[in-house]
RODO-2510 file (C-alpha; in nm, 4 decimals, decimal comma):
residues 188
     n   res          X          Y          Z
     1     x    -0,9585    -0,8072    -1,9497
     2     x    -0,7191    -1,0593    -1,8021
     3     x    -0,4605    -0,9290    -1,5556
     4     x    -0,1059    -0,9396    -1,6827
     5     x     0,1372    -1,0306    -1,4078
     6     x     0,4770    -0,8726    -1,4056
     7     x     0,7772    -1,0726    -1,5102
     8     x     0,9580    -1,2125    -1,2096
     9     x     1,3277    -1,2716    -1,2512
    10     x     1,4660    -1,4445    -0,9403
    11     x     1,8241    -1,3198    -0,9159
    12     x     2,1094    -1,5660    -0,8832
    13     x     2,3362    -1,5622    -0,5765
    14     x     2,6297    -1,4263    -0,7753
    15     x     2,4197    -1,1340    -0,9019
    16     x     2,3075    -1,0569    -0,5454
    17     x     2,6708    -1,0562    -0,4254
    18     x     2,7763    -0,8309    -0,7117
    19     x     2,4940    -0,5900    -0,6377
    20     x     2,5795    -0,5837    -0,2664
    21     x     2,9466    -0,5211    -0,3378
    22     x     2,8556    -0,1982    -0,5204
    23     x     2,6484    -0,0571    -0,2320
    24     x     2,7901     0,1794     0,0306
    25     x     2,7919     0,1351     0,4079
    26     x     2,5240    -0,0804     0,5606
    27     x     2,3479    -0,1058     0,2255
    28     x     2,5960    -0,3753     0,1290
    29     x     2,3933    -0,6079     0,3554
    30     x     2,0576    -0,4939     0,2176
    31     x     2,0093    -0,7144    -0,0922
    32     x     2,0876    -1,0376     0,0922
    33     x     1,8691    -0,9308     0,3851
    34     x     1,5777    -0,8752     0,1458
    35     x     1,6543    -1,2144    -0,0095
    36     x     1,6438    -1,3822     0,3322
    37     x     1,3277    -1,2064     0,4631
    38     x     1,1073    -1,1446     0,1617
    39     x     1,0531    -0,7938     0,2888
    40     x     0,9371    -0,5061     0,0789
    41     x     1,2062    -0,2532    -0,0036
    42     x     1,0437     0,0266     0,1980
    43     x     0,9585    -0,1971     0,4938
    44     x     1,3169    -0,3023     0,5404
    45     x     1,4676     0,0408     0,4674
    46     x     1,2724     0,1752     0,7654
    47     x     1,3534    -0,1143     1,0021
    48     x     1,4939    -0,0002     1,3354
    49     x     1,7137    -0,1941     1,5731
    50     x     1,4438    -0,1522     1,8389
    51     x     1,2119    -0,3501     1,6099
    52     x     1,4444    -0,6511     1,6204
    53     x     1,3719    -0,8619     1,9257
    54     x     1,5574    -1,1659     2,0579
    55     x     1,9141    -1,0823     1,9518
    56     x     2,0399    -1,1658     2,3021
    57     x     1,9996    -1,5277     2,1823
    58     x     2,0495    -1,4917     1,8042
    59     x     1,9126    -1,8212     1,6809
    60     x     1,6242    -1,9077     1,4516
    61     x     1,3027    -1,9379     1,6462
    62     x     1,4060    -1,6682     1,8892
    63     x     1,4498    -1,3540     1,6789
    64     x     1,1652    -1,1532     1,5282
    65     x     1,1371    -0,8329     1,3317
    66     x     0,8425    -0,6010     1,3898
    67     x     0,7600    -0,4317     1,0625
    68     x     0,5935    -0,0982     1,1411
    69     x     0,6097     0,0777     0,8047
    70     x     0,4126    -0,1586     0,5810
    71     x     0,2243    -0,1238     0,2553
    72     x    -0,1147    -0,1654     0,4218
    73     x    -0,0126     0,0293     0,7347
    74     x    -0,0733    -0,2872     0,9356
    75     x     0,2088    -0,3790     1,1745
    76     x     0,3250    -0,7362     1,1368
    77     x     0,5872    -0,9486     1,3040
    78     x     0,8010    -1,2023     1,1223
    79     x     1,0237    -1,4689     1,2690
    80     x     1,3660    -1,4355     1,1178
    81     x     1,5403    -1,7304     0,9655
    82     x     1,8990    -1,7964     1,0730
    83     x     2,0435    -1,6551     0,7513
    84     x     1,8761    -1,3159     0,8199
    85     x     1,9928    -1,3229     1,1814
    86     x     2,3500    -1,3879     1,0703
    87     x     2,3328    -1,0815     0,8427
    88     x     2,2071    -0,8650     1,1270
    89     x     2,5000    -0,9750     1,3408
    90     x     2,7414    -0,8370     1,0787
    91     x     2,5838    -0,4910     1,0518
    92     x     2,7537    -0,2211     1,2601
    93     x     2,5219    -0,0030     1,4710
    94     x     2,5208     0,3725     1,4661
    95     x     2,4890     0,6086     1,7598
    96     x     2,3516     0,8687     1,5194
    97     x     2,0705     0,6586     1,3701
    98     x     1,8308     0,3958     1,5114
    99     x     1,7891     0,2277     1,1680
   100     x     1,9398    -0,1077     1,0773
   101     x     2,0374     0,0178     0,7300
   102     x     2,1535     0,3614     0,8423
   103     x     2,3353     0,6499     0,6856
   104     x     2,4509     0,9928     0,7891
   105     x     2,1709     1,1924     0,6247
   106     x     1,9151     1,3970     0,8138
   107     x     1,6737     1,1023     0,7907
   108     x     1,9244     0,8466     0,9166
   109     x     1,8091     0,5869     0,6655
   110     x     1,8031     0,5412     0,2904
   111     x     1,4794     0,7017     0,1706
   112     x     1,4778     0,5506    -0,1753
   113     x     1,6904     0,2383    -0,1947
   114     x     1,5076     0,1200    -0,5088
   115     x     1,6496     0,4083    -0,7109
   116     x     1,9985     0,3564    -0,5733
   117     x     1,9917    -0,0131    -0,6415
   118     x     1,8511     0,0415    -0,9896
   119     x     2,1695     0,2359    -1,0661
   120     x     2,3875    -0,0250    -0,8996
   121     x     2,2021    -0,2992    -1,0876
   122     x     2,2770    -0,1272    -1,4176
   123     x     2,6448    -0,1066    -1,3268
   124     x     2,6720    -0,4664    -1,2054
   125     x     2,4417    -0,6386    -1,4569
   126     x     2,2002    -0,7450    -1,1805
   127     x     1,9309    -0,8164    -1,4412
   128     x     1,6327    -0,7865    -1,2027
   129     x     1,4530    -0,5402    -0,9794
   130     x     1,5235    -0,5194    -0,6076
   131     x     1,1613    -0,6220    -0,5561
   132     x     1,2371    -0,9529    -0,7313
   133     x     1,4265    -1,0591    -0,4181
   134     x     1,0891    -1,0629    -0,2404
   135     x     0,9442    -1,2834    -0,5142
   136     x     1,2485    -1,5112    -0,5002
   137     x     1,1990    -1,5541    -0,1249
   138     x     0,8307    -1,6494    -0,1649
   139     x     0,8940    -1,8938    -0,4486
   140     x     1,1778    -2,0655    -0,2598
   141     x     0,9722    -2,1013     0,0584
   142     x     0,6843    -2,2568    -0,1372
   143     x     0,9282    -2,4965    -0,3007
   144     x     1,0581    -2,5858     0,0470
   145     x     0,7029    -2,6838     0,1419
   146     x     0,5727    -2,3790     0,3303
   147     x     0,1973    -2,3619     0,2946
   148     x     0,0554    -2,0905     0,0712
   149     x    -0,1074    -1,9388     0,3811
   150     x     0,2198    -1,9233     0,5715
   151     x     0,3902    -1,7440     0,2804
   152     x     0,0927    -1,5073     0,2455
   153     x     0,1044    -1,4134     0,6115
   154     x     0,4841    -1,3886     0,6244
   155     x     0,5251    -1,1579     0,3283
   156     x     0,2191    -0,9535     0,4131
   157     x    -0,0230    -1,0103     0,1290
   158     x    -0,3749    -0,9041     0,2251
   159     x    -0,5216    -1,2106     0,0548
   160     x    -0,3979    -1,5578    -0,0157
   161     x    -0,5347    -1,5128    -0,3674
   162     x    -0,2607    -1,2569    -0,4349
   163     x     0,0020    -1,5039    -0,3203
   164     x    -0,1452    -1,7783    -0,5344
   165     x    -0,1712    -1,5542    -0,8416
   166     x     0,1895    -1,4429    -0,8221
   167     x     0,3663    -1,7616    -0,7212
   168     x     0,1794    -2,0802    -0,7991
   169     x     0,2740    -2,0441    -1,1662
   170     x     0,6307    -2,1317    -1,0627
   171     x     0,5313    -2,4627    -0,9036
   172     x     0,4452    -2,7982    -1,0540
   173     x     0,0913    -2,9299    -1,0120
   174     x     0,2222    -3,1638    -0,7399
   175     x     0,3926    -2,8801    -0,5543
   176     x     0,0769    -2,6658    -0,5820
   177     x    -0,1288    -2,9434    -0,4251
   178     x     0,1276    -2,9769    -0,1450
   179     x     0,1330    -2,6072    -0,0510
   180     x    -0,2490    -2,6018    -0,0421
   181     x    -0,2964    -2,9434     0,1243
   182     x    -0,2257    -2,8601     0,4858
   183     x    -0,4894    -2,5899     0,5194
   184     x    -0,3740    -2,2737     0,6836
   185     x    -0,0975    -2,4192     0,9049
   186     x    -0,2341    -2,1943     1,1804
   187     x    -0,1289    -1,8867     0,9836
   188     x    -0,4680    -1,7790     0,8505
***
């Protein structure tokens, strides 16, 4: 039986802004941060300020995020693009919680942002899942010319075959050849 891939609906910028405007507190920064990092919902919900390194000099190439709560339980570090760094600079910190996207609950973070954003998405007409921001990130990076291996490593797929299966269908034959042409770019 052939695998059926889920529909991927890359949200438009206006829809992301509308979704963010509905969210409370630091969650208003969450959709755009997911869009700019390609992070999984749970990975980013559990991100702590102590896992962000290099903010003393907040420029691309200097700031990384250490993702400790990952799907495969394998810690990985990603270099943040300037857009993600700029978002972090807008988020107020809390003395009560070490989390980037904090709240005043006993946990100090949003335990289930997918459910919250599903509700917000229904209210704002978002038209996609929060997870589709991850897909949007990967597709856009491939279209920019990132190698398939770089995208695979960055978003944390265990195999490049997963990355290919999900995202190459959005690229032309020429673009597919380009993202595969430069080998592993040192990211394998």
